TIVO-2410 file (N, C-alpha, C; in nm, 3 decimals):
# residues 85
REC num residu      c1      c2      c3 atome chaine
REC   1      M  22.052   4.537  14.603     N      A
REC   1      M  22.007   4.551  14.454    CA      A
REC   1      M  22.001   4.387  14.427     C      A
REC   2      E  21.875   4.355  14.381     N      A
REC   2      E  21.833   4.205  14.362    CA      A
REC   2      E  21.893   4.198  14.239     C      A
REC   3      S  21.947   4.076  14.242     N      A
REC   3      S  21.996   4.018  14.074    CA      A
REC   3      S  21.909   3.930  14.021     C      A
REC   4      K  21.924   3.933  13.893     N      A
REC   4      K  21.811   3.872  13.802    CA      A
REC   4      K  21.881   3.777  13.712     C      A
REC   5      A  21.820   3.637  13.722     N      A
REC   5      A  21.866   3.548  13.625    CA      A
REC   5      A  21.842   3.526  13.531     C      A
REC   6      F  21.937   3.520  13.392     N      A
REC   6      F  21.864   3.526  13.251    CA      A
REC   6      F  21.888   3.383  13.203     C      A
REC   7      S  21.765   3.348  13.136     N      A
REC   7      S  21.773   3.261  13.045    CA      A
REC   7      S  21.886   3.224  12.919     C      A
REC   8      N  21.921   3.125  12.875     N      A
REC   8      N  22.012   3.086  12.759    CA      A
REC   8      N  21.945   3.182  12.651     C      A
REC   9      S  21.820   3.159  12.645     N      A
REC   9      S  21.737   3.201  12.534    CA      A
REC   9      S  21.749   3.356  12.528     C      A
REC  10      Q  21.713   3.430  12.651     N      A
REC  10      Q  21.731   3.578  12.679    CA      A
REC  10      Q  21.864   3.632  12.632     C      A
REC  11      I  21.959   3.554  12.680     N      A
REC  11      I  22.126   3.608  12.647    CA      A
REC  11      I  22.119   3.609  12.505     C      A
REC  12      Q  22.134   3.481  12.451     N      A
REC  12      Q  22.122   3.466  12.290    CA      A
REC  12      Q  22.048   3.566  12.190     C      A
REC  13      T  21.923   3.600  12.238     N      A
REC  13      T  21.819   3.699  12.174    CA      A
REC  13      T  21.924   3.827  12.183     C      A
REC  14      F  21.969   3.881  12.336     N      A
REC  14      F  22.042   4.002  12.334    CA      A
REC  14      F  22.150   4.029  12.252     C      A
REC  15      K  22.227   3.892  12.232     N      A
REC  15      K  22.346   3.914  12.178    CA      A
REC  15      K  22.343   3.917  11.994     C      A
REC  16      N  22.200   3.837  11.960     N      A
REC  16      N  22.183   3.847  11.819    CA      A
REC  16      N  22.126   4.003  11.777     C      A
REC  17      C  22.028   4.038  11.861     N      A
REC  17      C  21.933   4.177  11.810    CA      A
REC  17      C  21.897   4.258  11.963     C      A
REC  18      R  21.906   4.338  12.018     N      A
REC  18      R  21.908   4.407  12.121    CA      A
REC  18      R  21.791   4.474  12.124     C      A
REC  19      R  21.729   4.519  11.997     N      A
REC  19      R  21.597   4.570  11.971    CA      A
REC  19      R  21.500   4.453  12.003     C      A
REC  20      L  21.543   4.329  11.913     N      A
REC  20      L  21.420   4.226  11.974    CA      A
REC  20      L  21.427   4.187  12.132     C      A
REC  21      Y  21.540   4.190  12.198     N      A
REC  21      Y  21.545   4.157  12.343    CA      A
REC  21      Y  21.447   4.251  12.397     C      A
REC  22      E  21.485   4.376  12.377     N      A
REC  22      E  21.402   4.503  12.420    CA      A
REC  22      E  21.271   4.481  12.400     C      A
REC  23      L  21.208   4.439  12.293     N      A
REC  23      L  21.065   4.402  12.257    CA      A
REC  23      L  21.014   4.298  12.316     C      A
REC  24      K  21.088   4.172  12.316     N      A
REC  24      K  21.029   4.081  12.376    CA      A
REC  24      K  21.042   4.049  12.509     C      A
REC  25      Y  21.128   4.118  12.592     N      A
REC  25      Y  21.195   4.080  12.728    CA      A
REC  25      Y  21.115   4.199  12.810     C      A
REC  26      R  21.149   4.297  12.760     N      A
REC  26      R  21.108   4.419  12.854    CA      A
REC  26      R  21.007   4.482  12.808     C      A
REC  27      Y  20.945   4.479  12.688     N      A
REC  27      Y  20.782   4.535  12.698    CA      A
REC  27      Y  20.674   4.381  12.678     C      A
REC  28      C  20.753   4.283  12.679     N      A
REC  28      C  20.649   4.157  12.658    CA      A
REC  28      C  20.561   4.179  12.534     C      A
REC  29      L  20.641   4.193  12.432     N      A
REC  29      L  20.543   4.173  12.304    CA      A
REC  29      L  20.606   4.039  12.220     C      A
REC  30      E  20.519   3.976  12.147     N      A
REC  30      E  20.554   3.863  12.078    CA      A
REC  30      E  20.503   3.896  11.939     C      A
REC  31      Y  20.555   3.790  11.862     N      A
REC  31      Y  20.516   3.791  11.720    CA      A
REC  31      Y  20.376   3.779  11.710     C      A
REC  32      A  20.314   3.836  11.615     N      A
REC  32      A  20.161   3.818  11.580    CA      A
REC  32      A  20.195   3.687  11.483     C      A
REC  33      E  20.073   3.619  11.446     N      A
REC  33      E  20.068   3.498  11.367    CA      A
REC  33      E  20.174   3.514  11.247     C      A
REC  34      P  20.206   3.428  11.191     N      A
REC  34      P  20.286   3.450  11.087    CA      A
REC  34      P  20.212   3.473  10.966     C      A
REC  35      I  20.274   3.594  10.883     N      A
REC  35      I  20.189   3.639  10.727    CA      A
REC  35      I  20.217   3.539  10.650     C      A
REC  36      E  20.118   3.485  10.566     N      A
REC  36      E  20.130   3.391  10.450    CA      A
REC  36      E  20.242   3.417  10.363     C      A
REC  37      C  20.255   3.571  10.346     N      A
REC  37      C  20.320   3.626  10.253    CA      A
REC  37      C  20.471   3.583  10.256     C      A
REC  38      L  20.477   3.626  10.425     N      A
REC  38      L  20.630   3.595  10.447    CA      A
REC  38      L  20.704   3.443  10.488     C      A
REC  39      E  20.592   3.365  10.521     N      A
REC  39      E  20.603   3.217  10.508    CA      A
REC  39      E  20.635   3.185  10.346     C      A
REC  40      Q  20.570   3.231  10.256     N      A
REC  40      Q  20.603   3.188  10.136    CA      A
REC  40      Q  20.740   3.240  10.112     C      A
REC  41      G  20.766   3.378  10.105     N      A
REC  41      G  20.871   3.427  10.094    CA      A
REC  41      G  20.976   3.318  10.146     C      A
REC  42      S  20.990   3.305  10.271     N      A
REC  42      S  21.098   3.214  10.338    CA      A
REC  42      S  21.109   3.080  10.263     C      A
REC  43      Q  21.009   3.017  10.236     N      A
REC  43      Q  20.986   2.869  10.163    CA      A
REC  43      Q  21.091   2.893  10.030     C      A
REC  44      Y  21.057   3.037   9.986     N      A
REC  44      Y  21.104   3.034   9.825    CA      A
REC  44      Y  21.263   3.043   9.850     C      A
REC  45      H  21.308   3.123   9.925     N      A
REC  45      H  21.447   3.157   9.984    CA      A
REC  45      H  21.538   3.040  10.011     C      A
REC  46      E  21.447   2.953  10.078     N      A
REC  46      E  21.510   2.811  10.133    CA      A
REC  46      E  21.523   2.757   9.999     C      A
REC  47      C  21.423   2.721   9.922     N      A
REC  47      C  21.431   2.664   9.811    CA      A
REC  47      C  21.564   2.690   9.719     C      A
REC  48      L  21.540   2.848   9.685     N      A
REC  48      L  21.681   2.899   9.590    CA      A
REC  48      L  21.820   2.859   9.671     C      A
REC  49      E  21.807   2.852   9.785     N      A
REC  49      E  21.945   2.826   9.855    CA      A
REC  49      E  21.962   2.690   9.806     C      A
REC  50      H  21.901   2.595   9.811     N      A
REC  50      H  21.902   2.452   9.755    CA      A
REC  50      H  21.956   2.448   9.642     C      A
REC  51      L  21.861   2.530   9.551     N      A
REC  51      L  21.916   2.520   9.404    CA      A
REC  51      L  22.050   2.569   9.377     C      A
REC  52      L  22.085   2.678   9.446     N      A
REC  52      L  22.222   2.736   9.435    CA      A
REC  52      L  22.323   2.633   9.472     C      A
REC  53      K  22.316   2.579   9.574     N      A
REC  53      K  22.396   2.484   9.605    CA      A
REC  53      K  22.397   2.353   9.512     C      A
REC  54      G  22.320   2.343   9.444     N      A
REC  54      G  22.319   2.223   9.324    CA      A
REC  54      G  22.225   2.108   9.368     C      A
REC  55      E  22.178   2.148   9.472     N      A
REC  55      E  22.105   2.031   9.545    CA      A
REC  55      E  21.947   2.030   9.490     C      A
REC  56      E  21.890   1.923   9.489     N      A
REC  56      E  21.732   1.879   9.485    CA      A
REC  56      E  21.650   1.939   9.590     C      A
REC  57      Y  21.543   2.004   9.548     N      A
REC  57      Y  21.461   2.058   9.655    CA      A
REC  57      Y  21.344   2.070   9.592     C      A
REC  58      E  21.235   2.011   9.673     N      A
REC  58      E  21.093   1.990   9.646    CA      A
REC  58      E  20.996   2.081   9.723     C      A
REC  59      A  20.944   2.189   9.703     N      A
REC  59      A  20.859   2.272   9.781    CA      A
REC  59      A  20.743   2.219   9.803     C      A
REC  60      Q  20.708   2.222   9.951     N      A
REC  60      Q  20.555   2.168   9.956    CA      A
REC  60      Q  20.429   2.251   9.892     C      A
REC  61      N  20.458   2.395   9.877     N      A
REC  61      N  20.381   2.471   9.811    CA      A
REC  61      N  20.375   2.485   9.657     C      A
REC  62      P  20.285   2.441   9.586     N      A
REC  62      P  20.265   2.468   9.459    CA      A
REC  62      P  20.332   2.589   9.401     C      A
REC  63      K  20.298   2.713   9.430     N      A
REC  63      K  20.338   2.830   9.393    CA      A
REC  63      K  20.488   2.842   9.398     C      A
REC  64      I  20.521   2.789   9.524     N      A
REC  64      I  20.684   2.818   9.527    CA      A
REC  64      I  20.740   2.712   9.441     C      A
REC  65      Q  20.719   2.599   9.405     N      A
REC  65      Q  20.767   2.508   9.335    CA      A
REC  65      Q  20.756   2.568   9.204     C      A
REC  66      A  20.651   2.621   9.141     N      A
REC  66      A  20.664   2.657   8.997    CA      A
REC  66      A  20.759   2.785   9.016     C      A
REC  67      M  20.780   2.863   9.110     N      A
REC  67      M  20.882   2.986   9.094    CA      A
REC  67      M  21.004   2.933   9.109     C      A
REC  68      A  21.052   2.843   9.169     N      A
REC  68      A  21.156   2.739   9.179    CA      A
REC  68      A  21.209   2.711   9.049     C      A
REC  69      K  21.103   2.628   8.984     N      A
REC  69      K  21.144   2.582   8.859    CA      A
REC  69      K  21.142   2.705   8.732     C      A
REC  70      A  21.087   2.806   8.751     N      A
REC  70      A  21.144   2.903   8.690    CA      A
REC  70      A  21.247   2.968   8.717     C      A
REC  71      F  21.310   2.971   8.834     N      A
REC  71      F  21.441   3.053   8.852    CA      A
REC  71      F  21.553   2.940   8.804     C      A
REC  72      E  21.513   2.809   8.814     N      A
REC  72      E  21.612   2.715   8.762    CA      A
REC  72      E  21.605   2.695   8.628     C      A
REC  73      K  21.529   2.754   8.534     N      A
REC  73      K  21.497   2.708   8.427    CA      A
REC  73      K  21.558   2.862   8.367     C      A
REC  74      Y  21.542   2.973   8.390     N      A
REC  74      Y  21.584   3.110   8.323    CA      A
REC  74      Y  21.678   3.196   8.391     C      A
REC  75      V  21.676   3.172   8.538     N      A
REC  75      V  21.770   3.259   8.595    CA      A
REC  75      V  21.910   3.195   8.621     C      A
REC  76      L  21.923   3.064   8.680     N      A
REC  76      L  22.010   2.979   8.709    CA      A
REC  76      L  22.123   2.985   8.610     C      A
REC  77      P  22.092   2.953   8.472     N      A
REC  77      P  22.163   2.953   8.377    CA      A
REC  77      P  22.248   3.065   8.349     C      A
REC  78      K  22.183   3.188   8.344     N      A
REC  78      K  22.229   3.298   8.347    CA      A
REC  78      K  22.341   3.372   8.470     C      A
REC  79      L  22.334   3.335   8.578     N      A
REC  79      L  22.405   3.353   8.687    CA      A
REC  79      L  22.580   3.398   8.662     C      A
REC  80      P  22.624   3.292   8.588     N      A
REC  80      P  22.778   3.327   8.569    CA      A
REC  80      P  22.765   3.451   8.473     C      A
REC  81      E  22.685   3.484   8.387     N      A
REC  81      E  22.678   3.605   8.312    CA      A
REC  81      E  22.649   3.720   8.381     C      A
REC  82      I  22.561   3.724   8.501     N      A
REC  82      I  22.519   3.807   8.568    CA      A
REC  82      I  22.627   3.854   8.662     C      A
REC  83      A  22.706   3.732   8.725     N      A
REC  83      A  22.835   3.780   8.795    CA      A
REC  83      A  22.925   3.855   8.744     C      A
REC  84      D  22.935   3.832   8.616     N      A
REC  84      D  23.059   3.884   8.569    CA      A
REC  84      D  23.059   4.069   8.549     C      A
REC  85      T  22.920   4.091   8.561     N      A
REC  85      T  22.890   4.259   8.545    CA      A
REC  85      T  22.895   4.357   8.669     C      A
***
């Protein structure tokens, strides 16, 4: 029986998500090009994470920046009230 060497990346992928490991290394599937909506969602969540930590954050995308400012103005002040329910 021939032994197979695994890269650190393969091991970490397997430990984190066995399904992803199977798709990536067994079936040789790769991610399609990132979808703009998913990229924007990730940027927005990153921005919110900074705001919730009390940090300043300037988004590169004007839409994301506008949404973050609205969150900061309308939602952030109500969070203690929301958390109590």
